[in-house]
A tleap script that builds the chain and sets N, CA, C and O, in Angstrom:
source leaprc.protein.ff14SB
mol = sequence {
  NMET PHE TYR ILE ILE THR GLY LEU LEU LEU
  LEU LEU ALA ILE GLY PHE GLY PHE TYR LEU
  THR LEU ARG MET ASN LYS CYS ILE GLU ARG
  PRO SER ASP LYS ASN HIE ILE ASP CGLY
}
set mol.1.N position { 0.844 -1.204 0.000 }
set mol.1.CA position { 0.000 0.000 0.000 }
set mol.1.C position { 0.879 1.254 0.000 }
set mol.1.O position { 0.580 2.227 -0.692 }
set mol.2.N position { 1.952 1.225 0.772 }
set mol.2.CA position { 2.846 2.386 0.858 }
set mol.2.C position { 3.415 2.733 -0.515 }
set mol.2.O position { 3.505 3.905 -0.880 }
set mol.3.N position { 3.802 1.698 -1.276 }
set mol.3.CA position { 4.391 1.937 -2.595 }
set mol.3.C position { 3.368 2.552 -3.550 }
set mol.3.O position { 3.711 3.400 -4.373 }
set mol.4.N position { 2.112 2.119 -3.436 }
set mol.4.CA position { 1.057 2.655 -4.302 }
set mol.4.C position { 0.848 4.144 -4.009 }
set mol.4.O position { 0.729 4.950 -4.932 }
set mol.5.N position { 0.806 4.502 -2.727 }
set mol.5.CA position { 0.589 5.902 -2.331 }
set mol.5.C position { 1.762 6.769 -2.799 }
set mol.5.O position { 1.551 7.842 -3.363 }
set mol.6.N position { 2.995 6.310 -2.568 }
set mol.6.CA position { 4.162 7.098 -2.981 }
set mol.6.C position { 4.205 7.225 -4.498 }
set mol.6.O position { 4.576 8.277 -5.021 }
set mol.7.N position { 3.831 6.170 -5.208 }
set mol.7.CA position { 3.814 6.214 -6.675 }
set mol.7.C position { 2.817 7.244 -7.176 }
set mol.7.O position { 3.117 8.015 -8.088 }
set mol.8.N position { 1.624 7.258 -6.575 }
set mol.8.CA position { 0.608 8.229 -6.982 }
set mol.8.C position { 1.067 9.651 -6.660 }
set mol.8.O position { 0.858 10.566 -7.456 }
set mol.9.N position { 1.689 9.840 -5.502 }
set mol.9.CA position { 2.185 11.169 -5.134 }
set mol.9.C position { 3.260 11.632 -6.108 }
set mol.9.O position { 3.292 12.802 -6.488 }
set mol.10.N position { 4.143 10.716 -6.514 }
set mol.10.CA position { 5.192 11.069 -7.477 }
set mol.10.C position { 4.569 11.464 -8.809 }
set mol.10.O position { 4.979 12.454 -9.415 }
set mol.11.N position { 3.578 10.696 -9.272 }
set mol.11.CA position { 2.907 11.021 -10.538 }
set mol.11.C position { 2.226 12.383 -10.441 }
set mol.11.O position { 2.290 13.178 -11.379 }
set mol.12.N position { 1.572 12.656 -9.310 }
set mol.12.CA position { 0.905 13.945 -9.121 }
set mol.12.C position { 1.922 15.082 -9.123 }
set mol.12.O position { 1.691 16.123 -9.738 }
set mol.13.N position { 3.049 14.886 -8.436 }
set mol.13.CA position { 4.087 15.919 -8.376 }
set mol.13.C position { 4.655 16.189 -9.764 }
set mol.13.O position { 4.845 17.344 -10.146 }
set mol.14.N position { 4.928 15.116 -10.526 }
set mol.14.CA position { 5.482 15.284 -11.877 }
set mol.14.C position { 4.461 15.989 -12.779 }
set mol.14.O position { 4.807 16.910 -13.518 }
set mol.15.N position { 3.207 15.548 -12.709 }
set mol.15.CA position { 2.160 16.157 -13.534 }
set mol.15.C position { 1.952 17.623 -13.172 }
set mol.15.O position { 1.807 18.467 -14.057 }
set mol.16.N position { 1.937 17.928 -11.884 }
set mol.16.CA position { 1.742 19.309 -11.434 }
set mol.16.C position { 2.916 20.187 -11.867 }
set mol.16.O position { 2.720 21.318 -12.312 }
set mol.17.N position { 4.137 19.661 -11.734 }
set mol.17.CA position { 5.321 20.411 -12.164 }
set mol.17.C position { 5.290 20.668 -13.658 }
set mol.17.O position { 5.616 21.767 -14.106 }
set mol.18.N position { 4.897 19.657 -14.442 }
set mol.18.CA position { 4.799 19.810 -15.899 }
set mol.18.C position { 3.753 20.861 -16.248 }
set mol.18.O position { 3.965 21.677 -17.144 }
set mol.19.N position { 2.609 20.842 -15.533 }
set mol.19.CA position { 1.531 21.806 -15.750 }
set mol.19.C position { 2.007 23.226 -15.426 }
set mol.19.O position { 1.713 24.167 -16.163 }
set mol.20.N position { 2.742 23.371 -14.322 }
set mol.20.CA position { 3.258 24.687 -13.935 }
set mol.20.C position { 4.252 25.202 -14.966 }
set mol.20.O position { 4.222 26.382 -15.314 }
set mol.21.N position { 5.143 24.327 -15.463 }
set mol.21.CA position { 6.133 24.767 -16.449 }
set mol.21.C position { 5.436 25.221 -17.721 }
set mol.21.O position { 5.852 26.204 -18.333 }
set mol.22.N position { 4.383 24.524 -18.129 }
set mol.22.CA position { 3.643 24.925 -19.334 }
set mol.22.C position { 3.006 26.295 -19.110 }
set mol.22.O position { 3.062 27.151 -19.993 }
set mol.23.N position { 2.403 26.512 -17.948 }
set mol.23.CA position { 1.787 27.810 -17.641 }
set mol.23.C position { 2.849 28.910 -17.596 }
set mol.23.O position { 2.624 30.007 -18.107 }
set mol.24.N position { 3.999 28.625 -16.992 }
set mol.24.CA position { 5.072 29.614 -16.906 }
set mol.24.C position { 5.580 29.965 -18.296 }
set mol.24.O position { 5.832 31.136 -18.578 }
set mol.25.N position { 5.737 28.975 -19.170 }
set mol.25.CA position { 6.212 29.220 -20.530 }
set mol.25.C position { 5.248 30.135 -21.274 }
set mol.25.O position { 5.685 31.033 -21.994 }
set mol.26.N position { 3.940 29.924 -21.111 }
set mol.26.CA position { 2.948 30.768 -21.778 }
set mol.26.C position { 3.030 32.196 -21.239 }
set mol.26.O position { 2.928 33.155 -22.003 }
set mol.27.N position { 3.215 32.338 -19.922 }
set mol.27.CA position { 3.288 33.662 -19.305 }
set mol.27.C position { 4.572 34.373 -19.723 }
set mol.27.O position { 4.575 35.592 -19.897 }
set mol.28.N position { 5.667 33.622 -19.888 }
set mol.28.CA position { 6.958 34.222 -20.237 }
set mol.28.C position { 6.956 34.690 -21.693 }
set mol.28.O position { 7.632 35.665 -22.021 }
set mol.29.N position { 6.213 34.018 -22.569 }
set mol.29.CA position { 6.209 34.376 -23.988 }
set mol.29.C position { 5.752 35.823 -24.199 }
set mol.29.O position { 6.323 36.537 -25.024 }
set mol.30.N position { 4.731 36.256 -23.461 }
set mol.30.CA position { 4.182 37.593 -23.689 }
set mol.30.C position { 5.156 38.716 -23.290 }
set mol.30.O position { 5.381 39.626 -24.088 }
set mol.31.N position { 5.741 38.679 -22.079 }
set mol.31.CA position { 6.704 39.730 -21.716 }
set mol.31.C position { 7.917 39.742 -22.638 }
set mol.31.O position { 8.463 40.810 -22.913 }
set mol.32.N position { 8.353 38.574 -23.124 }
set mol.32.CA position { 9.525 38.526 -24.000 }
set mol.32.C position { 9.204 39.256 -25.301 }
set mol.32.O position { 10.063 39.946 -25.849 }
set mol.33.N position { 7.969 39.112 -25.805 }
set mol.33.CA position { 7.573 39.816 -27.022 }
set mol.33.C position { 7.587 41.325 -26.769 }
set mol.33.O position { 8.037 42.093 -27.620 }
set mol.34.N position { 7.099 41.747 -25.612 }
set mol.34.CA position { 7.089 43.175 -25.275 }
set mol.34.C position { 8.525 43.698 -25.191 }
set mol.34.O position { 8.813 44.807 -25.642 }
set mol.35.N position { 9.418 42.900 -24.616 }
set mol.35.CA position { 10.811 43.319 -24.493 }
set mol.35.C position { 11.442 43.492 -25.869 }
set mol.35.O position { 12.218 44.424 -26.084 }
set mol.36.N position { 11.113 42.594 -26.807 }
set mol.36.CA position { 11.664 42.697 -28.157 }
set mol.36.C position { 11.173 43.988 -28.818 }
set mol.36.O position { 11.932 44.662 -29.516 }
set mol.37.N position { 9.893 44.328 -28.592 }
set mol.37.CA position { 9.331 45.544 -29.189 }
set mol.37.C position { 10.013 46.775 -28.580 }
set mol.37.O position { 10.368 47.711 -29.296 }
set mol.38.N position { 10.191 46.767 -27.257 }
set mol.38.CA position { 10.832 47.902 -26.589 }
set mol.38.C position { 12.279 48.033 -27.053 }
set mol.38.O position { 12.771 49.144 -27.253 }
set mol.39.N position { 12.958 46.908 -27.224 }
set mol.39.CA position { 14.363 46.935 -27.613 }
set mol.39.C position { 14.513 47.398 -29.039 }
set mol.39.O position { 15.632 47.485 -29.546 }
savepdb mol mol.pdb
quit
């Protein structure tokens, strides 16, 4: 049972981290475009 719980927690952590990185990449794209225009 312990291995099942830790496995699910690891999958959740990996999925959440992947989701956050995707959101961060989308947020970073817009300011970078503004910086290029300003530059």
